[in-house]
PADRENMI-702853 format. One line per field, with one value per residue: x, y, z of N, C-alpha, C in turn; residue number from 1; chain. Coordinates in nm, 4 decimals. Layout:
% residues N
n.px c(X;...);
n.py c(Y;...);
n.pz c(Z;...);
ca.px c(X;...);
ca.py c(Y;...);
ca.pz c(Z;...);
c.px c(X;...);
c.py c(Y;...);
c.pz c(Z;...);
num c(NUM;...);
chaine c(A;...);
This chain:
% residues 221
n.px c(-7.5513;-7.4748;-7.2822;-7.3545;-7.1540;-7.1687;-7.1739;-7.0544;-6.8720;-6.6956;-6.5843;-6.4462;-6.2500;-6.0997;-6.0030;-5.8305;-5.6375;-5.5203;-5.4059;-5.2144;-5.0468;-4.9404;-4.7975;-4.6037;-4.4635;-4.3657;-4.1882;-4.0026;-3.8889;-3.8350;-4.0252;-4.2134;-4.5144;-4.6843;-4.6401;-4.5689;-4.3287;-3.9730;-3.7810;-3.5206;-3.1971;-2.9557;-2.6281;-2.3281;-2.0310;-1.7010;-1.4290;-1.1989;-1.2812;-1.2639;-1.2989;-1.5758;-1.5109;-1.6194;-1.7394;-1.5133;-1.3796;-1.5501;-1.5318;-1.2633;-1.2573;-1.4059;-1.2433;-1.0032;-0.8114;-0.7288;-0.9138;-1.1434;-1.0992;-0.9452;-0.6183;-0.5180;-0.2819;-0.0875;-0.1843;-0.1612;0.0011;0.2410;0.2995;0.4880;0.5688;0.5073;0.6129;0.8810;0.9208;0.8809;1.1003;1.3099;1.2503;1.2886;1.5650;1.6464;1.5495;1.7050;1.9607;1.9484;1.9144;2.1557;2.3354;2.2680;2.3249;2.6008;2.6704;2.6097;2.8256;3.0157;3.1471;2.9016;2.7017;2.4338;2.1977;2.2443;2.2834;2.0307;1.8887;1.9961;1.8953;1.6242;1.6233;1.6853;1.4625;1.2353;1.2969;1.3448;1.0902;0.9509;1.0791;1.0062;0.7306;0.7384;0.8556;0.6608;0.4617;0.5507;0.8030;1.0379;1.3479;1.5486;1.5241;1.6531;1.6781;1.6459;1.8674;2.0697;2.0238;2.0772;2.3490;2.4595;2.4025;2.5683;2.8199;2.8173;2.7991;3.0412;3.2212;3.1434;3.2153;3.4869;3.5473;3.7058;3.6481;3.6289;3.5237;3.3129;3.0388;2.9314;2.9590;2.7872;2.5354;2.5222;2.5128;2.2656;2.0925;2.1393;2.0751;1.8014;1.6900;1.7335;1.5837;1.3234;1.2941;1.3046;1.0742;0.8738;0.9097;0.9471;0.8670;0.6039;0.4360;0.4428;0.3310;0.0732;-0.1141;-0.3422;-0.2765;0.0040;0.0580;-0.0484;0.1223;0.3669;0.3105;0.2690;0.5226;0.6625;0.5781;0.6968;0.9690;1.0027;0.9690;1.1935;1.3912;1.3587;1.4288;1.6957;1.8013;1.7681;1.9511;2.1800;2.1900;2.2625;2.5263);
n.py c(-1.6874;-1.6368;-1.8409;-1.9310;-1.9546;-2.1601;-2.0260;-2.1671;-2.3344;-2.1488;-2.0297;-2.2469;-2.2877;-2.0502;-2.0763;-2.3012;-2.1968;-1.9990;-2.1584;-2.3039;-2.0949;-2.0210;-2.2530;-2.2529;-2.0232;-2.0968;-2.3033;-2.1773;-1.9500;-1.9809;-1.8738;-1.7707;-1.9256;-1.8068;-1.5269;-1.4356;-1.3184;-1.3234;-1.5780;-1.5332;-1.6464;-1.7974;-1.6654;-1.8298;-1.8100;-1.7467;-1.9858;-1.8731;-1.6546;-1.3934;-1.4535;-1.3692;-1.0836;-0.9856;-1.2111;-1.3667;-1.2138;-1.2331;-1.5055;-1.5184;-1.3598;-1.5155;-1.7343;-1.6387;-1.6077;-1.3650;-1.1836;-1.2529;-1.1856;-1.3585;-1.4504;-1.1945;-1.0527;-1.1679;-1.0789;-0.8056;-0.4884;-0.2905;0.0627;0.3711;0.4999;0.2682;0.0637;0.1243;0.0769;-0.1980;-0.2666;-0.2231;-0.4239;-0.6452;-0.6343;-0.6930;-0.9553;-1.0784;-1.0516;-1.2186;-1.4619;-1.4807;-1.4869;-1.7270;-1.9045;-1.8734;-1.9658;-2.2371;-2.3358;-2.3742;-2.5484;-2.6601;-2.6994;-2.9379;-2.8087;-2.5392;-2.5631;-2.6493;-2.4207;-2.2439;-2.3627;-2.3132;-2.0357;-2.0075;-2.1314;-1.9842;-1.7102;-1.7062;-1.7692;-1.5492;-1.3421;-1.3912;-1.3382;-1.0715;-0.9513;-1.0149;-0.8439;-0.6072;-0.4884;-0.2252;-0.2538;-0.0902;0.1451;0.4218;0.3810;0.1076;0.0160;0.1112;-0.0418;-0.2939;-0.2700;-0.2391;-0.4903;-0.6496;-0.5665;-0.6525;-0.9255;-0.9765;-0.9279;-1.1296;-1.3502;-1.3616;-1.4947;-1.7687;-2.1281;-2.2301;-2.0226;-1.9430;-2.0449;-1.9463;-1.6734;-1.6474;-1.7056;-1.4956;-1.2849;-1.3344;-1.2844;-1.0098;-0.9111;-0.9821;-0.8463;-0.5818;-0.5852;-0.6191;-0.3750;-0.1977;-0.2747;-0.2167;0.0574;0.1953;0.0666;-0.0689;0.1399;0.3293;0.2138;0.2021;0.0767;-0.1893;-0.4687;-0.4554;-0.3628;-0.5763;-0.7835;-0.6942;-0.7016;-0.9757;-1.0637;-0.9506;-1.1077;-1.3512;-1.2821;-1.2158;-1.4664;-1.5963;-1.4520;-1.5250;-1.7955;-1.7720;-1.6426;-1.8453;-2.0334;-1.8845;-1.8689;-2.1240;-2.1279);
n.pz c(-5.1887;-4.8482;-4.6199;-4.2934;-4.0098;-3.7354;-3.4042;-3.1919;-3.3201;-3.4267;-3.1928;-3.0827;-3.2747;-3.2562;-2.9945;-3.0141;-3.1855;-3.0245;-2.8210;-2.9672;-3.0374;-2.7882;-2.7209;-2.9187;-2.8510;-2.5990;-2.6590;-2.8212;-2.6923;-2.4169;-2.2444;-1.9625;-1.8768;-1.6996;-1.6809;-1.9267;-1.9769;-2.0518;-1.8928;-1.6558;-1.7218;-1.5284;-1.5228;-1.6083;-1.4448;-1.5773;-1.5622;-1.4602;-1.3200;-1.0704;-0.7165;-0.5021;-0.3276;-0.0919;0.0229;0.0594;0.2487;0.4654;0.5241;0.5918;0.8208;0.9921;1.0322;1.1248;1.4125;1.5258;1.4273;1.5589;1.8119;1.9563;2.0473;2.0147;2.0605;1.8858;1.6454;1.6624;1.6029;1.7285;1.7531;1.7317;2.0503;2.1970;2.0377;2.0643;2.3375;2.3436;2.1965;2.3762;2.5608;2.3970;2.3632;2.6232;2.6506;2.4492;2.5541;2.7809;2.6538;2.5104;2.7234;2.8539;2.6484;2.6272;2.8824;2.8658;2.7365;2.9179;3.2086;3.4193;3.7161;3.7651;3.8447;3.7776;3.5049;3.4275;3.4884;3.3025;3.0710;3.1107;3.0880;2.8173;2.6928;2.7921;2.7414;2.4674;2.3693;2.4702;2.3379;2.0728;2.0888;2.1612;1.9378;1.7508;1.8241;1.7280;1.7915;1.8032;1.7401;1.6677;1.7928;1.9838;2.2734;2.2873;2.1461;2.3104;2.5397;2.4328;2.3739;2.6295;2.7311;2.5722;2.6615;2.9308;2.8877;2.7624;2.9707;3.1481;3.0023;3.0302;3.2598;3.4247;3.4060;3.6667;3.8115;3.6707;3.6816;3.9256;3.8750;3.6597;3.7745;3.9598;3.7786;3.6621;3.8745;3.9135;3.6560;3.6211;3.8333;3.7553;3.5215;3.6194;3.7528;3.5366;3.3964;3.5868;3.6424;3.4045;3.1506;3.1698;3.2906;3.0839;2.8617;2.6135;2.4292;2.4767;2.4221;2.4275;2.6870;2.8339;2.7531;2.8570;3.1305;3.1671;3.1031;3.3130;3.5302;3.4655;3.4659;3.7355;3.8467;3.7400;3.8705;4.1397;4.1266;4.0490;4.2735;4.4596;4.3650;4.4003;4.6759;4.7412;4.6888);
ca.px c(-7.6026;-7.3658;-7.2939;-7.3393;-7.0770;-7.2223;-7.0879;-6.9771;-6.7577;-6.6009;-6.5146;-6.3525;-6.1354;-6.0163;-5.9356;-5.7202;-5.5311;-5.4494;-5.3232;-5.0981;-4.9539;-4.8693;-4.7013;-4.4915;-4.3819;-4.2954;-4.0796;-3.8999;-3.8250;-3.8213;-4.1113;-4.2954;-4.6550;-4.7617;-4.6274;-4.5405;-4.1991;-3.8606;-3.7218;-3.3772;-3.1102;-2.8355;-2.5031;-2.2229;-1.9050;-1.5868;-1.3522;-1.0938;-1.3390;-1.2213;-1.3993;-1.6427;-1.4212;-1.6924;-1.7538;-1.3808;-1.3473;-1.6302;-1.4733;-1.1350;-1.2839;-1.4563;-1.1391;-0.8833;-0.8241;-0.7130;-1.0361;-1.2482;-1.0604;-0.8590;-0.4816;-0.5070;-0.1429;-0.0197;-0.2249;-0.1463;0.1287;0.2626;0.3576;0.5337;0.6376;0.4880;0.7102;1.0121;0.9245;0.8999;1.2385;1.3915;1.2242;1.3534;1.7083;1.6618;1.5326;1.8191;2.0762;1.9329;1.9386;2.3001;2.4039;2.2443;2.3987;2.7410;2.6841;2.6036;2.9562;3.1045;3.1136;2.8019;2.6313;2.3061;2.0981;2.2733;2.2584;1.8844;1.8458;2.0332;1.7973;1.4997;1.6409;1.6761;1.3244;1.1402;1.3283;1.3226;0.9454;0.9098;1.1329;0.9198;0.6053;0.7686;0.8747;0.5320;0.3829;0.6022;0.9140;1.1331;1.4785;1.6429;1.4995;1.7746;1.6848;1.6626;2.0060;2.1515;2.0059;2.1468;2.4931;2.4937;2.3989;2.6892;2.9329;2.8088;2.8271;3.1851;3.2860;3.1133;3.2891;3.6275;3.5630;3.7481;3.5447;3.6158;3.4479;3.2072;2.9023;2.8888;2.9470;2.6660;2.4188;2.5210;2.4689;2.1219;2.0240;2.1492;2.0034;1.6566;1.6522;1.7287;1.4720;1.2005;1.2889;1.2713;0.9335;0.7871;0.9276;0.9526;0.7962;0.4599;0.3624;0.4401;0.2608;-0.0595;-0.2022;-0.3721;-0.1964;0.1421;0.0588;-0.0704;0.2456;0.4675;0.2726;0.2957;0.6681;0.7065;0.5539;0.7979;1.0986;1.0036;0.9902;1.3347;1.4734;1.3507;1.5073;1.8373;1.8375;1.7780;2.0802;2.2838;2.1946;2.3306;2.6706);
ca.py c(-1.6900;-1.6517;-1.9500;-1.8851;-2.0493;-2.1602;-1.9562;-2.2638;-2.3813;-2.0383;-2.0154;-2.3591;-2.2658;-1.9441;-2.1294;-2.3879;-2.1106;-1.9359;-2.2596;-2.3325;-1.9811;-2.0279;-2.3626;-2.2105;-1.9279;-2.1678;-2.3829;-2.0987;-1.8411;-2.0023;-1.7749;-1.8224;-1.9291;-1.7263;-1.3834;-1.4021;-1.2514;-1.4190;-1.6177;-1.5023;-1.7640;-1.7639;-1.6644;-1.9165;-1.7333;-1.8192;-2.0632;-1.7919;-1.5339;-1.3740;-1.4869;-1.2570;-1.0330;-0.9743;-1.3451;-1.4099;-1.1416;-1.2901;-1.6341;-1.4940;-1.3111;-1.6240;-1.8330;-1.5732;-1.5864;-1.2240;-1.1130;-1.2896;-1.1439;-1.4600;-1.4329;-1.0572;-1.0081;-1.2142;-1.0030;-0.6630;-0.4297;-0.1692;0.1751;0.4820;0.4744;0.1280;-0.0165;0.1511;0.0051;-0.3399;-0.2805;-0.2377;-0.5580;-0.7412;-0.6322;-0.7656;-1.0978;-1.1259;-1.0623;-1.3397;-1.5754;-1.4863;-1.5265;-1.8700;-1.9760;-1.8719;-2.0509;-2.3779;-2.3734;-2.3915;-2.6566;-2.6130;-2.8019;-2.9739;-2.7054;-2.4189;-2.5980;-2.6489;-2.2807;-2.1893;-2.4153;-2.2396;-1.9026;-2.0209;-2.1622;-1.8768;-1.5823;-1.7204;-1.7585;-1.4110;-1.2580;-1.4114;-1.2670;-0.9280;-0.9109;-1.0271;-0.7256;-0.4925;-0.4232;-0.1451;-0.2832;0.0141;0.2659;0.4562;0.3148;-0.0366;-0.0069;0.1329;-0.1614;-0.4047;-0.2479;-0.2701;-0.6359;-0.7047;-0.5377;-0.7433;-1.0613;-0.9849;-0.9391;-1.2626;-1.4488;-1.3644;-1.5750;-1.9078;-2.2267;-2.2467;-1.9095;-1.9013;-2.0792;-1.8491;-1.5430;-1.6529;-1.6943;-1.3576;-1.2002;-1.3568;-1.2113;-0.8676;-0.8810;-0.9902;-0.7365;-0.4618;-0.5996;-0.5903;-0.2308;-0.1332;-0.3032;-0.1484;0.2022;0.2582;0.0049;-0.0886;0.2664;0.4077;0.1412;0.2565;-0.0249;-0.2954;-0.5903;-0.4291;-0.3585;-0.7134;-0.8602;-0.6483;-0.7529;-1.1196;-1.0761;-0.9187;-1.2251;-1.4528;-1.2313;-1.2306;-1.6098;-1.6241;-1.3901;-1.6086;-1.9175;-1.7340;-1.6171;-1.9757;-2.0903;-1.8022;-1.9047;-2.2534;-2.1047);
ca.pz c(-5.0522;-4.7519;-4.5237;-4.1550;-3.9279;-3.5986;-3.3049;-3.1120;-3.4013;-3.4367;-3.0659;-3.0678;-3.3641;-3.1997;-2.8762;-3.0577;-3.2411;-2.9121;-2.7545;-3.0524;-3.0283;-2.6612;-2.7243;-3.0031;-2.7751;-2.4933;-2.7149;-2.8890;-2.6200;-2.2735;-2.1813;-1.8536;-1.9096;-1.6057;-1.7003;-2.0649;-1.9835;-2.0602;-1.7657;-1.6483;-1.7178;-1.4485;-1.5993;-1.5550;-1.4460;-1.6347;-1.4642;-1.3977;-1.2631;-0.9307;-0.6162;-0.4387;-0.2231;0.0347;0.0797;0.1060;0.3716;0.5737;0.5604;0.6586;0.9555;1.0756;1.0601;1.1761;1.5568;1.5613;1.3932;1.6535;1.9459;2.0169;1.9977;1.9684;2.0654;1.7683;1.5293;1.6845;1.5663;1.8068;1.6808;1.8139;2.1768;2.2353;1.9629;2.1247;2.4651;2.3112;2.1511;2.4974;2.6134;2.3069;2.3951;2.7503;2.6188;2.3718;2.6443;2.8621;2.5629;2.4831;2.8471;2.8748;2.5431;2.6692;3.0010;2.8261;2.6833;3.0329;3.3010;3.5154;3.7938;3.7030;3.8754;3.6995;3.3646;3.4102;3.4892;3.1717;2.9748;3.1336;3.0300;2.6717;2.6535;2.8234;2.6773;2.3229;2.3469;2.4966;2.2308;1.9556;2.1133;2.1617;1.7982;1.6816;1.8588;1.6541;1.8618;1.7261;1.7995;1.6268;1.8727;2.0604;2.4047;2.2647;2.1060;2.4303;2.6218;2.3668;2.3883;2.7682;2.7432;2.5098;2.7496;3.0460;2.8404;2.7371;3.1015;3.2012;2.9233;3.0703;3.3814;3.4034;3.4398;3.8120;3.8654;3.5769;3.7236;4.0271;3.8093;3.5767;3.8637;4.0101;3.6672;3.6444;3.9813;3.8831;3.5322;3.6390;3.9227;3.6722;3.4277;3.6947;3.7770;3.4093;3.3682;3.6834;3.6477;3.2724;3.0386;3.1934;3.3060;2.9602;2.7550;2.5847;2.3700;2.5731;2.3999;2.4698;2.8337;2.8815;2.7297;2.9533;3.2627;3.1672;3.1070;3.4488;3.6149;3.4331;3.5123;3.8817;3.8721;3.7107;3.9748;4.2598;4.1019;4.0503;4.4134;4.5268;4.3242;4.4629;4.8181;4.7543;4.6799);
c.px c(-7.4867;-7.3955;-7.2684;-7.2674;-7.1323;-7.1231;-7.0026;-6.8563;-6.6524;-6.5204;-6.4128;-6.2290;-6.0423;-5.9380;-5.8170;-5.6052;-5.4492;-5.3588;-5.1992;-4.9960;-4.8747;-4.7643;-4.5807;-4.4007;-4.3039;-4.1760;-3.9690;-3.8249;-3.7989;-3.9061;-4.1932;-4.4407;-4.7357;-4.7569;-4.6084;-4.4105;-4.0876;-3.8073;-3.5724;-3.2979;-2.9844;-2.7099;-2.4011;-2.0916;-1.7934;-1.5026;-1.2510;-1.1492;-1.2949;-1.3345;-1.4573;-1.5595;-1.4911;-1.7061;-1.6218;-1.3463;-1.4244;-1.5735;-1.3434;-1.1573;-1.3287;-1.3473;-1.0147;-0.8990;-0.8146;-0.8417;-1.1476;-1.2125;-0.9746;-0.7201;-0.4592;-0.3635;-0.0686;-0.0520;-0.2019;-0.0087;0.1431;0.3266;0.4088;0.6070;0.6232;0.5888;0.8506;1.0276;0.9485;1.0410;1.3341;1.3740;1.2905;1.5031;1.7362;1.6509;1.6556;1.9425;2.0675;1.9577;2.0882;2.3778;2.3889;2.3183;2.5463;2.7623;2.6873;2.7357;3.0584;3.0585;3.0215;2.7486;2.4975;2.2011;2.1183;2.2487;2.1087;1.8294;1.8780;1.9355;1.6638;1.5068;1.6265;1.5317;1.2315;1.1701;1.3204;1.1745;0.8989;0.9593;1.0482;0.7893;0.6261;0.7859;0.7440;0.4425;0.4336;0.7143;1.0036;1.2706;1.5859;1.6191;1.6226;1.7858;1.7046;1.8071;2.1015;2.1448;2.0823;2.2979;2.5388;2.4969;2.5235;2.8120;2.9340;2.8438;2.9764;3.2621;3.2650;3.1950;3.4358;3.6526;3.6104;3.6387;3.5210;3.5294;3.3209;3.0653;2.8485;2.8677;2.8198;2.5411;2.4078;2.4698;2.3188;2.0409;2.0238;2.0645;1.8519;1.6055;1.6380;1.6113;1.3388;1.1846;1.2487;1.1239;0.8410;0.7919;0.9194;0.8562;0.6451;0.3851;0.3476;0.3624;0.1191;-0.1549;-0.2205;-0.2922;-0.0517;0.1517;0.0422;0.0559;0.3537;0.4371;0.2974;0.4458;0.7203;0.6905;0.6598;0.9363;1.1099;1.0275;1.1362;1.4252;1.4736;1.4332;1.6568;1.8847;1.8528;1.9097;2.1945;2.2999;2.2655;2.4816;2.7371);
c.py c(-1.7135;-1.7648;-1.8945;-1.9919;-2.0443;-2.0985;-2.0509;-2.3123;-2.2742;-2.0220;-2.1256;-2.3385;-2.1604;-1.9939;-2.2154;-2.3049;-2.0466;-2.0333;-2.2911;-2.2201;-1.9840;-2.1362;-2.3256;-2.1157;-1.9961;-2.2393;-2.2963;-2.0055;-1.8690;-1.9054;-1.8395;-1.8167;-1.8403;-1.5797;-1.3439;-1.3295;-1.3540;-1.4491;-1.5885;-1.6307;-1.7293;-1.7708;-1.7534;-1.8417;-1.8138;-1.8819;-1.9784;-1.6635;-1.5182;-1.4041;-1.3600;-1.2083;-1.0240;-1.1086;-1.3947;-1.3429;-1.1971;-1.4219;-1.6148;-1.4478;-1.4220;-1.7202;-1.7732;-1.5469;-1.4409;-1.1474;-1.1414;-1.2519;-1.2448;-1.4441;-1.2918;-1.0085;-1.0472;-1.1314;-0.8546;-0.6157;-0.2978;-0.0616;0.2776;0.4392;0.3294;0.0378;0.0021;0.0779;-0.1437;-0.3657;-0.2979;-0.3776;-0.6647;-0.7489;-0.7071;-0.9157;-1.1537;-1.1423;-1.1883;-1.4652;-1.5926;-1.5317;-1.6758;-1.9543;-1.9844;-1.9668;-2.1988;-2.4276;-2.3954;-2.5086;-2.6020;-2.7293;-2.8298;-2.8650;-2.5801;-2.4446;-2.5980;-2.5063;-2.2149;-2.2367;-2.3417;-2.1003;-1.9071;-2.0408;-2.0427;-1.7480;-1.5903;-1.7054;-1.6144;-1.3165;-1.2709;-1.3334;-1.1157;-0.8761;-0.9169;-0.9067;-0.5992;-0.4175;-0.3468;-0.1601;-0.1842;0.1450;0.2952;0.3844;0.1642;-0.0682;0.0149;0.0114;-0.2797;-0.3924;-0.2777;-0.4213;-0.7011;-0.6832;-0.6312;-0.8864;-1.0802;-0.9999;-1.0778;-1.3700;-1.4595;-1.4532;-1.7161;-2.0037;-2.2383;-2.1371;-1.8801;-1.9266;-1.9794;-1.7118;-1.5364;-1.6344;-1.5521;-1.2612;-1.2142;-1.2841;-1.0621;-0.8312;-0.8825;-0.8852;-0.6070;-0.4669;-0.5700;-0.4402;-0.1563;-0.1537;-0.2216;0.0037;0.2697;0.1958;-0.0051;0.0442;0.3444;0.3403;0.1950;0.1496;-0.1414;-0.4235;-0.5745;-0.4308;-0.4990;-0.7973;-0.8216;-0.7010;-0.9034;-1.1465;-1.0500;-1.0391;-1.3324;-1.4093;-1.2448;-1.3756;-1.6477;-1.5696;-1.4755;-1.7366;-1.8869;-1.7072;-1.7478;-2.0442;-2.0154;-1.8392;-2.0371;-2.2379;-2.1758);
c.pz c(-4.9564;-4.6581;-4.3839;-4.0738;-3.7871;-3.4993;-3.2255;-3.1865;-3.4089;-3.3085;-3.0440;-3.1515;-3.3081;-3.0792;-2.9125;-3.1117;-3.1290;-2.8406;-2.8342;-3.0440;-2.9003;-2.6618;-2.8085;-2.9273;-2.6673;-2.5479;-2.7673;-2.7994;-2.4741;-2.1959;-2.0724;-1.8919;-1.8185;-1.6393;-1.8434;-2.0818;-1.9885;-1.9214;-1.7676;-1.6366;-1.6402;-1.5331;-1.5313;-1.5601;-1.5079;-1.5257;-1.3913;-1.3371;-1.1182;-0.8355;-0.5577;-0.3207;-0.0885;0.1022;0.1344;0.2378;0.4896;0.6207;0.6363;0.8012;1.0474;1.1168;1.1228;1.3257;1.5955;1.5357;1.4919;1.7966;2.0176;1.9585;1.9477;1.9666;1.9401;1.6480;1.5442;1.6412;1.6396;1.7202;1.7811;1.9389;2.2218;2.1651;2.0198;2.2584;2.4426;2.2606;2.2680;2.5557;2.5271;2.3351;2.5254;2.7261;2.5475;2.4596;2.7297;2.7784;2.5386;2.6067;2.8723;2.7714;2.5791;2.7870;2.9646;2.7680;2.7953;3.1192;3.4099;3.5974;3.7254;3.7250;3.7904;3.5507;3.3345;3.4064;3.3548;3.0637;2.9872;3.0724;2.8776;2.6275;2.6725;2.7476;2.5250;2.2899;2.3660;2.3882;2.1048;1.9707;2.1077;2.0198;1.7199;1.7091;1.7897;1.7224;1.7651;1.7907;1.7567;1.7015;1.9593;2.1947;2.3907;2.2291;2.2237;2.5218;2.5635;2.3832;2.5313;2.7912;2.6855;2.5984;2.8706;3.0062;2.8158;2.8683;3.1616;3.1298;2.9596;3.1929;3.3467;3.4500;3.5903;3.8745;3.7855;3.6292;3.8261;3.9641;3.7235;3.6630;3.9191;3.9021;3.6429;3.7512;3.9499;3.7607;3.5490;3.7379;3.8432;3.5739;3.4964;3.7185;3.6496;3.3744;3.4580;3.6715;3.5111;3.1707;3.0607;3.2104;3.1753;2.8479;2.7386;2.5314;2.4667;2.5484;2.4455;2.6220;2.8924;2.8667;2.8299;3.0937;3.2740;3.1727;3.2478;3.5416;3.5913;3.4816;3.6639;3.9215;3.8484;3.8209;4.1015;4.2441;4.1058;4.1932;4.4916;4.4920;4.3914;4.6104;4.8418;4.7494;4.5645);
num c(1;2;3;4;5;6;7;8;9;10;11;12;13;14;15;16;17;18;19;20;21;22;23;24;25;26;27;28;29;30;31;32;33;34;35;36;37;38;39;40;41;42;43;44;45;46;47;48;49;50;51;52;53;54;55;56;57;58;59;60;61;62;63;64;65;66;67;68;69;70;71;72;73;74;75;76;77;78;79;80;81;82;83;84;85;86;87;88;89;90;91;92;93;94;95;96;97;98;99;100;101;102;103;104;105;106;107;108;109;110;111;112;113;114;115;116;117;118;119;120;121;122;123;124;125;126;127;128;129;130;131;132;133;134;135;136;137;138;139;140;141;142;143;144;145;146;147;148;149;150;151;152;153;154;155;156;157;158;159;160;161;162;163;164;165;166;167;168;169;170;171;172;173;174;175;176;177;178;179;180;181;182;183;184;185;186;187;188;189;190;191;192;193;194;195;196;197;198;199;200;201;202;203;204;205;206;207;208;209;210;211;212;213;214;215;216;217;218;219;220;221);
chaine c(A;A;A;A;A;A;A;A;A;A;A;A;A;A;A;A;A;A;A;A;A;A;A;A;A;A;A;A;A;A;A;A;A;A;A;A;A;A;A;A;A;A;A;A;A;A;A;A;A;A;A;A;A;A;A;A;A;A;A;A;A;A;A;A;A;A;A;A;A;A;A;A;A;A;A;A;A;A;A;A;A;A;A;A;A;A;A;A;A;A;A;A;A;A;A;A;A;A;A;A;A;A;A;A;A;A;A;A;A;A;A;A;A;A;A;A;A;A;A;A;A;A;A;A;A;A;A;A;A;A;A;A;A;A;A;A;A;A;A;A;A;A;A;A;A;A;A;A;A;A;A;A;A;A;A;A;A;A;A;A;A;A;A;A;A;A;A;A;A;A;A;A;A;A;A;A;A;A;A;A;A;A;A;A;A;A;A;A;A;A;A;A;A;A;A;A;A;A;A;A;A;A;A;A;A;A;A;A;A;A;A;A;A;A;A;A;A;A;A;A;A);
């Protein structure tokens, strides 16, 4: 005679079997109870793995003044004719630096000595900015300007101490007058890139200031 198993007992047994199967799967495979699919385990990158280039670029852009539009002149590099124009300006700056350096080796009044110090400070700073923009100091016009500066400096150096201070001031008036003419007639009109044009215009303002100071010294005699 066959034994009949009550339906309620059978259902309970099947339910317990299913629960045990789920617990076994959870423990063995890291399976999600909701979907029955394996959960993705985040991979741990090796210690020497390269950093995300995109993330690095974003961080660099956020921290770089040139990338944010601040200090654009420092980050810009002139090319072609603009670089040649800056080369001429660099030669002018270098000549003023060399002239002031030579003057400091001679006996000068306090006013003239202070002017020489101003030339050193301002033209060194301007030369650094000009070179940072990409000045081509080997351009033909730049080299011609540099050679003319050397010739004028050699002539100035021949003056005895008694005449030197006056000759230096006269040279500063002439040199800054010529520099203004070059900026107004050649350099600024020919500049194309905005950072280059801005730098030339700022230089012009400083050169005009130097010229006025030199004329004031010249008037004192």
